[in-house]
N, C-alpha and C positions, 0 to 999 in steps of 0.2 A: 105605660109602662114600658124603658126599657129595658132589653137585656144587655146585661154587660159580657162581652166574651170574654172579655182578658182587659185586665190591666191599662195597657194600653189602647185599646177599643177607644175610649174615652178622649184620649191624646189623640189619635188619627180624627177624630170626627172634627173635634176643635180644629186642627190642622186644615182639615179641608172646608170647614166654614170658613177661615182665614184666608186661604188661599183662592177661594171665591169672592169675596168681598175683593180681596186685591187684583182680580179680574177684573172687575165691573171696576173698579177705580183706575184700571190704566186706562180701560176702554172708554172711561169719558174723558179721560185728558185727551186720548186720540179723537175722539167727537167733538172736543174744544180747541182743535189745533187754530180753527183759524178767528177764535172768538180772541178780539182785543180786549188786552189787559188780563187774558187768566194766567193763573198758576198752575201748574202740574201737581197733582197730590196722589198723597202715597200713604201706605198704612204698614205698621212697622208692629211686629207682632211676634217676631223671635224670642224676645226676652219674657216672655207672658208664657210663652210653650217651656220655657226651660224652668217656669218655677213650677207651670203645673205637671212636666215631667218629674219634678222633683218631692213636689206634694204626693203624686200619684205612687212615687217606685221607693215613697216613705225615704229620701236620699237625706241627713240631715245637713245642713245649711253649717255646724258648726257654732249657732245663734241657741243663745240658752234661754228655755222657757219658761216664763213665767206663769206662775200655778197660781190658779182660782179656788180660794180657801172655804170661800162659800157662795152655791149657788145663787145667792140674794144679791153677792154685787152685781156691780156692772160686768157685761161681757165684758174680754178683751177685744183688741181691735188686732182683726187677722189683715196683715198685709199683703198675704200673701193672694187672700179671696179678693181685695181689691184691685189686682193687677188686670187693665183691662190693654187693647191693643188701641194705639195710638197712631192718630191718620196728623202727616205734616205736609208743607206744601215741599216739593222737590224742586230745588232752588240750587244756582249753581251754574246753570247755562244762560246762553247771551240770548235777552230779549230783543225779539223784531224791535221794528217800529211800531208797529201797533202794542207793547208790551206787552204780547204772550211769548213766554218762554216752553215753550212744548216741544219738545224734540222729538221729530217721530222716530230717527232712529235710535232714540233709548228708550222711549216706548214701548216701539216690538221689541225691543230685545231683553226688555223687563217680561212683556207679555211671555217670551217664550220661557226663559226660564221661569217664570212662576207656573205654565203647562207642562213644564216639564216634573218640577216637585209635584203638582197637583197628580200627573201623573203614576207617578213613585209612588206618592201617598194610596193612591186607590191598587197600586200593585201589593202595597205592605198589607193594605186591608183584607184582599186577597185572599193572599197567603194568611194569613192569622186565621181567615174563618176554615178556610179549607183544614190546615191542623188541627181543629176545632169537632170538623164535617167526619175525618180522618177516624180520630179517637172515639166519635160515637159510632159511628161505623162498625169500627173494629169492637167495641162494647156490644153491641147490637148482633154480632154474630157467634161473642161467647154466651150469650144467654141461650 
């Protein structure tokens, strides 16, 4: 059982998981820089996080929800729950003679950007936890 500190805590956790997966994927691209016919891969999860944020913070997208009038009816398909991060090939770079299209400059830049975002999420998570810790400590002093 996990304790939910705030509504955004699970969103930060999911974003950290995606950032870690992206770091592994970029590291794999760099490791395969000399593998013939290797195409670099990447992961797209921003749209998934936007949907998750809207779901957590109860932001209505303006879409009319269909009511289920009887409990024995088939459940409605929830498009939001089926949203997943997608992996794709990062093309557009010139392939070398061996067919490999990994560009080390692009990969190291993407790795740096991903690390900065990961560290920012860690900082946000720590700040969020400190707020609740200070509230708990203040309420303990009052008692």
